RODO-2510 file (C-alpha; in nm, 4 decimals, decimal comma):
residues 433
     n   res          X          Y          Z
     1     x    -0,0064     0,0049     0,0010
     2     x     0,2788     0,2404    -0,0851
     3     x     0,0342     0,4996    -0,2408
     4     x    -0,1426     0,5423     0,0886
     5     x     0,0020     0,7975     0,3314
     6     x    -0,1141     0,7534     0,6965
     7     x    -0,1598     1,0615     0,9344
     8     x    -0,1805     1,0008     1,3033
     9     x    -0,3276     1,3049     1,4917
    10     x    -0,1363     1,3452     1,8356
    11     x    -0,4209     1,5448     1,9659
    12     x    -0,4351     1,9016     2,1567
    13     x    -0,3589     1,9605     2,5282
    14     x    -0,5418     1,6526     2,6552
    15     x    -0,7151     1,8577     2,9121
    16     x    -0,9602     1,5905     2,9812
    17     x    -0,6946     1,3442     3,0633
    18     x    -0,5284     1,5861     3,3130
    19     x    -0,3342     1,5263     3,5326
    20     x    -0,1910     1,2309     3,3505
    21     x    -0,1211     1,4640     3,0446
    22     x     0,0584     1,7232     3,2692
    23     x     0,4115     1,6241     3,1569
    24     x     0,3152     1,3996     2,8359
    25     x     0,1059     1,4032     2,5343
    26     x    -0,2126     1,1732     2,4939
    27     x    -0,0811     0,9324     2,2547
    28     x     0,2279     0,8792     2,4902
    29     x    -0,0314     0,7527     2,7639
    30     x     0,0866     0,4148     2,8962
    31     x    -0,1747     0,1597     2,8402
    32     x    -0,2335    -0,1981     2,9683
    33     x     0,1122    -0,1945     3,1749
    34     x     0,3648    -0,1964     2,8843
    35     x     0,1994    -0,0115     2,5778
    36     x     0,1330     0,3379     2,4750
    37     x    -0,1608     0,4711     2,3088
    38     x     0,0238     0,5378     1,9892
    39     x     0,1223     0,1796     1,9433
    40     x    -0,2569     0,1023     1,8599
    41     x    -0,2906     0,3131     1,5355
    42     x     0,0501     0,2582     1,4473
    43     x     0,0191    -0,1301     1,4781
    44     x    -0,2864    -0,1173     1,2795
    45     x    -0,1309     0,0593     1,0191
    46     x     0,1555    -0,1764     0,9981
    47     x    -0,0610    -0,4897     1,0176
    48     x    -0,2708    -0,3539     0,7359
    49     x     0,0394    -0,3023     0,4892
    50     x     0,0220     0,0734     0,5408
    51     x     0,3930     0,1481     0,6497
    52     x     0,4131     0,4989     0,5510
    53     x     0,3283     0,6990     0,8514
    54     x     0,3471     1,0548     1,0049
    55     x     0,2599     1,1228     1,3604
    56     x     0,1456     1,4834     1,3941
    57     x     0,2299     1,6475     1,7493
    58     x     0,2518     1,9625     1,9151
    59     x     0,2130     1,9465     2,2874
    60     x     0,4615     1,7647     2,5359
    61     x     0,5918     1,5522     2,2679
    62     x     0,9517     1,4509     2,3881
    63     x     0,8453     1,1004     2,5328
    64     x     0,6442     1,0312     2,2345
    65     x     0,9377     1,1086     2,0177
    66     x     1,1559     0,8923     2,2208
    67     x     0,9061     0,6020     2,1998
    68     x     0,8504     0,6070     1,8452
    69     x     1,2161     0,6618     1,7502
    70     x     1,3149     0,3492     1,9871
    71     x     1,0232     0,1213     1,8630
    72     x     0,9490     0,1509     1,4939
    73     x     1,2277     0,0880     1,2560
    74     x     1,2040    -0,0513     0,8917
    75     x     1,4461    -0,2353     0,6685
    76     x     1,6278     0,0269     0,4260
    77     x     1,4829    -0,1432     0,1322
    78     x     1,1420    -0,1426     0,2607
    79     x     1,0897     0,2352     0,2135
    80     x     0,8409     0,2414     0,5102
    81     x     0,8776     0,4931     0,7900
    82     x     0,7132     0,6061     1,1045
    83     x     0,8174     0,9987     1,1653
    84     x     0,7152     1,2814     1,3756
    85     x     0,5971     1,5785     1,2363
    86     x     0,5872     1,8471     1,5073
    87     x     0,4120     2,1602     1,5087
    88     x     0,6668     2,4253     1,4026
    89     x     0,6703     2,8012     1,3049
    90     x     0,7049     2,8788     0,9422
    91     x     0,7179     3,1572     0,7181
    92     x     0,3564     3,0984     0,6330
    93     x     0,2140     3,0043     0,9828
    94     x     0,3188     3,1081     1,3290
    95     x     0,0309     2,9364     1,5186
    96     x    -0,0764     2,6086     1,6846
    97     x    -0,2860     2,3646     1,5280
    98     x    -0,6441     2,4870     1,5337
    99     x    -0,8093     2,1483     1,4778
   100     x    -0,7959     1,8235     1,3050
   101     x    -0,8247     1,9777     0,9531
   102     x    -0,5796     2,2641     1,0248
   103     x    -0,3275     2,0107     1,1824
   104     x    -0,3321     1,8404     0,8139
   105     x    -0,3384     2,1653     0,6269
   106     x    -0,0142     2,2825     0,8068
   107     x     0,1484     1,9682     0,7012
   108     x     0,0322     1,9623     0,3271
   109     x     0,3890     1,9959     0,2044
   110     x     0,4713     1,6250     0,3205
   111     x     0,1503     1,5067     0,1429
   112     x     0,3145     1,4630    -0,1907
   113     x     0,1685     1,3353    -0,5335
   114     x     0,3391     1,0004    -0,4396
   115     x     0,0204     0,9219    -0,2669
   116     x    -0,3179     0,8696    -0,4154
   117     x    -0,5020     0,8393    -0,0815
   118     x    -0,4623     0,9798     0,2818
   119     x    -0,5661     0,7961     0,5920
   120     x    -0,6310     1,0248     0,8764
   121     x    -0,6347     0,8585     1,2244
   122     x    -0,6650     0,9601     1,6036
   123     x    -0,3976     0,8844     1,8528
   124     x    -0,6074     0,8050     2,1554
   125     x    -0,8328     0,5157     2,0681
   126     x    -0,8328     0,1349     2,1348
   127     x    -0,9491    -0,0919     1,8573
   128     x    -0,8150    -0,3399     1,5916
   129     x    -0,8984    -0,2732     1,2370
   130     x    -0,7683    -0,3816     0,8985
   131     x    -0,7274    -0,0589     0,7037
   132     x    -0,7097    -0,2466     0,3935
   133     x    -1,0843    -0,3235     0,3964
   134     x    -1,1481     0,0523     0,4508
   135     x    -0,9434     0,1287     0,1544
   136     x    -1,1410    -0,1403    -0,0406
   137     x    -1,4590     0,0231     0,0420
   138     x    -1,3164     0,3654    -0,0540
   139     x    -1,2050     0,2572    -0,3899
   140     x    -1,4964     0,0242    -0,4960
   141     x    -1,7455     0,3182    -0,4338
   142     x    -1,5263     0,5608    -0,5878
   143     x    -1,5732     0,7918    -0,2932
   144     x    -1,3868     1,1232    -0,2364
   145     x    -1,3730     1,0425     0,1331
   146     x    -1,4739     0,7438     0,3414
   147     x    -1,5456     0,7445     0,7070
   148     x    -1,5238     0,4484     0,9402
   149     x    -1,8576     0,4265     1,1494
   150     x    -1,9821     0,2274     1,4396
   151     x    -2,3261     0,1243     1,5171
   152     x    -2,4584     0,2338     1,8530
   153     x    -2,7609     0,2792     2,0559
   154     x    -2,9228     0,6332     2,1322
   155     x    -2,7774     0,6190     2,4924
   156     x    -2,4396     0,6053     2,3418
   157     x    -2,4785     0,8796     2,0896
   158     x    -2,4181     1,1911     2,3260
   159     x    -2,0792     1,3036     2,2912
   160     x    -2,0274     1,1442     1,9480
   161     x    -2,0607     1,2453     1,5918
   162     x    -2,3540     1,0912     1,4309
   163     x    -2,3725     1,0024     1,0483
   164     x    -2,6887     0,9581     0,8546
   165     x    -2,6485     0,7120     0,5623
   166     x    -2,8749     0,6059     0,2770
   167     x    -2,9420     0,2707     0,1459
   168     x    -2,6297     0,2580    -0,0458
   169     x    -2,4186     0,3583     0,2568
   170     x    -2,3510     0,7026     0,1138
   171     x    -2,3427     0,9808     0,4139
   172     x    -2,6255     1,2134     0,3733
   173     x    -2,5670     1,4275     0,7108
   174     x    -2,4031     1,4839     1,0291
   175     x    -2,5086     1,5787     1,3851
   176     x    -2,2266     1,6500     1,6242
   177     x    -2,2368     1,5525     1,9887
   178     x    -2,6229     1,5587     2,0232
   179     x    -2,7724     1,6194     2,3803
   180     x    -2,9987     1,3501     2,5220
   181     x    -3,3280     1,5342     2,4560
   182     x    -3,2551     1,5848     2,0787
   183     x    -3,4721     1,4301     1,8361
   184     x    -3,2583     1,1899     1,6026
   185     x    -3,5235     0,9953     1,4307
   186     x    -3,4194     1,1196     1,1009
   187     x    -3,0697     0,9894     1,1711
   188     x    -3,1695     0,6272     1,2395
   189     x    -2,9925     0,3575     1,0170
   190     x    -3,2076     0,2605     0,7075
   191     x    -3,4138    -0,0502     0,8054
   192     x    -3,2354    -0,3808     0,7202
   193     x    -2,9111    -0,1937     0,6328
   194     x    -2,7065    -0,3527     0,9178
   195     x    -2,8411    -0,6932     0,8366
   196     x    -2,7618    -0,6543     0,4784
   197     x    -2,4084    -0,5917     0,5908
   198     x    -2,3962    -0,9265     0,7962
   199     x    -2,4097    -0,7065     1,1393
   200     x    -2,6711    -0,7735     1,4183
   201     x    -2,8835    -0,4657     1,5143
   202     x    -2,8859    -0,5488     1,8980
   203     x    -3,0900    -0,2304     1,9402
   204     x    -2,8119    -0,0061     1,7674
   205     x    -3,0045     0,2480     1,5470
   206     x    -2,7122     0,4961     1,4996
   207     x    -2,4061     0,5331     1,3287
   208     x    -2,1019     0,7133     1,5204
   209     x    -1,8089     0,8725     1,3362
   210     x    -1,5078     0,6985     1,4690
   211     x    -1,2500     0,9581     1,3840
   212     x    -1,1100     0,7448     1,0998
   213     x    -1,0977     0,8875     0,7437
   214     x    -0,9925     0,8067     0,4269
   215     x    -0,9512     1,0853     0,1567
   216     x    -0,8363     1,0849    -0,2049
   217     x    -0,5306     1,2938    -0,2003
   218     x    -0,6148     1,5444    -0,4542
   219     x    -0,9622     1,6301    -0,3075
   220     x    -0,8194     1,6725     0,0339
   221     x    -0,5425     1,9086    -0,0746
   222     x    -0,8022     2,1125    -0,2784
   223     x    -1,0382     2,1315     0,0141
   224     x    -0,7600     2,2595     0,2606
   225     x    -0,5786     2,4836     0,0379
   226     x    -0,8805     2,6532    -0,1509
   227     x    -1,2336     2,5332    -0,1329
   228     x    -1,2509     2,5280     0,2654
   229     x    -0,9286     2,7302     0,3273
   230     x    -1,0555     2,8457     0,6886
   231     x    -1,2106     2,5366     0,8260
   232     x    -1,0174     2,3891     1,1068
   233     x    -1,2036     2,0623     1,1964
   234     x    -1,3151     1,7534     0,9902
   235     x    -1,6135     1,6641     1,1975
   236     x    -1,7458     2,0127     1,2638
   237     x    -1,6408     2,1962     0,9622
   238     x    -1,5320     1,9917     0,6673
   239     x    -1,7874     1,7148     0,6432
   240     x    -2,0919     1,8960     0,6904
   241     x    -2,0125     2,1396     0,4166
   242     x    -1,9349     1,9067     0,1400
   243     x    -2,1777     1,6372     0,2215
   244     x    -2,4241     1,7322    -0,0557
   245     x    -2,1603     1,8188    -0,3137
   246     x    -1,9100     1,5329    -0,2671
   247     x    -1,9458     1,1532    -0,2291
   248     x    -1,8837     1,0525     0,1179
   249     x    -1,9056     0,6914     0,1799
   250     x    -1,9491     0,4869     0,5236
   251     x    -1,7316     0,1959     0,6007
   252     x    -1,9164    -0,0157     0,8567
   253     x    -1,6925    -0,1383     1,1774
   254     x    -1,8459    -0,3694     1,4232
   255     x    -1,5463    -0,4506     1,6638
   256     x    -1,4386    -0,3188     1,9963
   257     x    -1,3600     0,0487     1,9795
   258     x    -1,3223     0,3118     2,2762
   259     x    -1,2009     0,6723     2,2702
   260     x    -0,9547     0,6926     2,5924
   261     x    -0,9632     1,0744     2,5874
   262     x    -1,1064     1,1229     2,9539
   263     x    -0,9817     0,9974     3,2963
   264     x    -1,3052     0,7840     3,3388
   265     x    -1,2808     0,6010     2,9944
   266     x    -0,9044     0,5363     3,0428
   267     x    -0,9680     0,4013     3,4065
   268     x    -1,2750     0,1793     3,3007
   269     x    -1,1175     0,0397     2,9906
   270     x    -0,7687    -0,0210     3,1734
   271     x    -0,9663    -0,2455     3,4411
   272     x    -1,1932    -0,4188     3,1613
   273     x    -0,8508    -0,5426     3,0168
   274     x    -0,8045    -0,7373     3,3395
   275     x    -1,1293    -0,9556     3,2953
   276     x    -1,1072    -1,3253     3,2154
   277     x    -1,2659    -1,2435     2,8679
   278     x    -1,1198    -0,8909     2,8022
   279     x    -1,3079    -0,6704     2,5332
   280     x    -0,9660    -0,6349     2,3656
   281     x    -0,6511    -0,8444     2,3414
   282     x    -0,3173    -0,7118     2,2403
   283     x    -0,1905    -1,0329     2,0907
   284     x    -0,3403    -1,1524     1,7764
   285     x    -0,1920    -1,4233     1,5353
   286     x    -0,2414    -1,1973     1,2421
   287     x    -0,2605    -0,8267     1,4043
   288     x    -0,0684    -0,7845     1,7276
   289     x    -0,0161    -0,4535     1,8816
   290     x     0,3731    -0,3810     1,8987
   291     x     0,5481    -0,1683     2,1199
   292     x     0,9108    -0,1263     2,2358
   293     x     1,1206    -0,4018     2,3188
   294     x     1,2943    -0,3802     2,6834
   295     x     1,5619    -0,5741     2,8434
   296     x     1,3753    -0,6287     3,1912
   297     x     1,3854    -0,9000     3,4118
   298     x     1,0826    -1,1344     3,4747
   299     x     0,8603    -0,9969     3,7469
   300     x     0,9012    -1,1617     4,1018
   301     x     0,5888    -1,2309     4,3079
   302     x     0,6277    -1,3822     4,6599
   303     x     0,3349    -1,4892     4,8573
   304     x     0,1059    -1,2553     4,7282
   305     x    -0,2747    -1,2829     4,5961
   306     x    -0,3392    -1,1742     4,2493
   307     x    -0,6948    -1,1877     4,1032
   308     x    -0,7629    -1,0387     3,7649
   309     x    -0,4330    -0,8444     3,7360
   310     x    -0,2162    -0,7574     3,4375
   311     x     0,1570    -0,7616     3,5613
   312     x     0,4319    -0,6061     3,3326
   313     x     0,8091    -0,6903     3,3179
   314     x     1,0415    -0,5925     3,5983
   315     x     0,7959    -0,5848     3,8906
   316     x     0,8578    -0,6945     4,2407
   317     x     0,5441    -0,7916     4,4614
   318     x     0,6115    -0,8870     4,8109
   319     x     0,4480    -1,1126     5,0711
   320     x     0,1099    -1,0587     5,1859
   321     x     0,0170    -0,8067     4,9190
   322     x    -0,3379    -0,8513     4,7721
   323     x    -0,4075    -0,7200     4,4215
   324     x    -0,7386    -0,7376     4,2588
   325     x    -0,8782    -0,6020     3,9200
   326     x    -0,5643    -0,3757     3,8549
   327     x    -0,2881    -0,2944     3,6056
   328     x     0,0735    -0,3214     3,7541
   329     x     0,3086    -0,1328     3,5063
   330     x     0,6698    -0,1694     3,4172
   331     x     0,9156    -0,1804     3,7149
   332     x     0,6336    -0,1464     3,9808
   333     x     0,7424    -0,2250     4,3490
   334     x     0,4668    -0,3301     4,5561
   335     x     0,5618    -0,3795     4,9213
   336     x     0,4460    -0,6238     5,1919
   337     x     0,0754    -0,6168     5,3170
   338     x    -0,0286    -0,3720     5,0256
   339     x    -0,4213    -0,4115     4,9363
   340     x    -0,4760    -0,2795     4,6051
   341     x    -0,8056    -0,2910     4,3810
   342     x    -0,9561    -0,1209     4,0677
   343     x    -0,6362     0,0695     4,0444
   344     x    -0,3959     0,1326     3,7422
   345     x    -0,0433     0,1486     3,8563
   346     x     0,1499     0,2821     3,5710
   347     x     0,5069     0,1792     3,6996
   348     x     0,8364     0,3585     3,6785
   349     x     1,1191     0,4578     3,4355
   350     x     1,3774     0,2780     3,6306
   351     x     1,4314     0,0071     3,9044
   352     x     1,5860     0,1278     4,2189
   353     x     1,8746    -0,0780     4,3500
   354     x     1,9250    -0,2176     4,7058
   355     x     2,1849     0,0511     4,7365
   356     x     1,9429     0,3273     4,6478
   357     x     1,6620     0,1983     4,8802
   358     x     1,9099     0,1956     5,1707
   359     x     2,0378     0,5543     5,1015
   360     x     1,6626     0,6534     5,0797
   361     x     1,6240     0,5365     5,4307
   362     x     1,9182     0,7395     5,5509
   363     x     1,7945     1,0509     5,3679
   364     x     1,4506     0,9955     5,4988
   365     x     1,3282     0,9574     5,1577
   366     x     1,0371     0,7427     4,9997
   367     x     1,1194     0,4559     4,7726
   368     x     0,9947     0,4160     4,4201
   369     x     0,6524     0,2124     4,4395
   370     x     0,3852     0,1417     4,7027
   371     x     0,5004     0,1106     5,0809
   372     x     0,4079    -0,1464     5,3207
   373     x     0,0513    -0,1922     5,4107
   374     x    -0,0990     0,0823     5,2194
   375     x    -0,4485     0,0345     5,0830
   376     x    -0,5437     0,1838     4,7478
   377     x    -0,8740     0,1366     4,5726
   378     x    -1,0248     0,3040     4,2606
   379     x    -0,7014     0,5031     4,1564
   380     x    -0,4672     0,6027     3,9033
   381     x    -0,1036     0,6064     4,0143
   382     x     0,1258     0,7819     3,7606
   383     x     0,4801     0,6852     3,6710
   384     x     0,7677     0,7108     3,9427
   385     x     0,5313     0,7844     4,2203
   386     x     0,6486     0,7220     4,5768
   387     x     0,3762     0,6042     4,7954
   388     x     0,4705     0,5784     5,1662
   389     x     0,3771     0,3074     5,4278
   390     x     0,0144     0,2544     5,5433
   391     x    -0,1277     0,5378     5,3038
   392     x    -0,4884     0,5008     5,2295
   393     x    -0,6146     0,6107     4,8958
   394     x    -0,9872     0,5455     4,8821
   395     x    -1,2637     0,7972     4,7528
   396     x    -1,5225     0,6578     4,9778
   397     x    -1,7554     0,9835     4,9576
   398     x    -1,7547     0,9838     4,5823
   399     x    -1,6050     1,3155     4,5313
   400     x    -1,6087     1,3952     4,1748
   401     x    -1,3448     1,6600     4,1214
   402     x    -1,0813     1,8123     4,3462
   403     x    -0,7259     1,9477     4,3424
   404     x    -0,4788     1,9042     4,6181
   405     x    -0,1021     1,9538     4,6348
   406     x    -0,0598     1,5900     4,6494
   407     x    -0,3302     1,4398     4,4299
   408     x    -0,6076     1,5285     4,1912
   409     x    -0,9619     1,3727     4,1599
   410     x    -1,1214     1,3536     3,8420
   411     x    -1,4450     1,1887     3,7403
   412     x    -1,4489     1,0448     4,1025
   413     x    -1,1141     0,8622     4,0304
   414     x    -0,7983     0,9669     4,2361
   415     x    -0,5029     1,0636     4,0299
   416     x    -0,1631     1,0612     4,1990
   417     x     0,0578     1,2700     3,9576
   418     x     0,3909     1,1606     3,8027
   419     x     0,6839     1,1498     4,0389
   420     x     0,4498     1,2518     4,3443
   421     x     0,5693     1,1549     4,7037
   422     x     0,2920     1,0667     4,9437
   423     x     0,4000     1,0597     5,2914
   424     x     0,3527     0,7619     5,5367
   425     x    -0,0070     0,7397     5,6765
   426     x    -0,1621     0,9946     5,4594
   427     x    -0,5102     0,9497     5,3793
   428     x    -0,6512     1,0535     5,0390
   429     x    -0,8871     1,2291     5,0016
   430     x    -0,7789     1,4279     5,2783
   431     x    -1,0331     1,4359     5,5653
   432     x    -1,1927     1,7613     5,6692
   433     x    -1,1537     1,8737     6,0211
***
């Protein structure tokens, strides 16, 4: 597929994922203990035979650059590449990306006529898709743009873009993020259309825009440079204004798909991955998710109880620890007697040596990881956190949002920031006196 260029959008400031995006971009977010979000779209591209890939970034992209450069390398004869296009000031433009379409517009110089089609993807979604099938739909229908769509129920429609299609699958209209009281009856899927595609309805009457687009290159360039030169976003500006004048085609997808752009969705999906029958598995004989290869020792677990837990490499879990329905990320250290449940522990960038831990005791400094007899429930603990002994993290009162010098609460989930130190005996949330 050398004539298809893939562009992965790195996203904006990631405010809905704060504080996890305080020091990293959204696509650099750790996932399932050892992956990063960016690994998902890149792996989908590689597994689909689309190996000419640019990742567009602008905010806090250093760790993302490091991960990509250390992970994705192609044979010199393959002509494939995964490269970063960071936002930059030029003689023509001096501002940040203003939206998805504007991000592509500012990088049109890289979309050369070597390519006949351009695949545009988001960097913060979890799914597995063969983009070759999307390309087949695109070319067989001779569409100028093809959008991947997902069948959903009315309750799922709020917060998503909704597409209206006719019997042929041509897109005829859009509704961006409808509220619960909006009448969407005119946007229902044509009767029998899903069954004709071999997909069961299961109460799903609408089609959601997945943020996955395939454009004819010449049309994309013309739209962004001339026809709609001021439009900044595909979903809000581009598609609604060309739906009547251009052939836009829907490509139906009926697999697992989740946008991990909020603290709640990130936490819920992460925990769902620990189930006996997880909604998404990272290994597949034909389409695995790739990530950086690390030379880490196997994890060591001594006399602990683990139930529905994903444990990454390089971890130490000591006697008496009880861990349930949690993610234990790379190089994590969990000390004796720790009780942890419904928690995402992202891990650490390095393994502390015995000598370093001994020096920490002398310097009255906390060790990396979770200290003895701490109790943690319903939290996200970011990388390189130092949690002291007998710390309690449990949002029993259901606080939805709170900012504190040691922690944040978002969507009812306690988030311990990257590199934080939580002293021995601390209770989170802090009790009012």
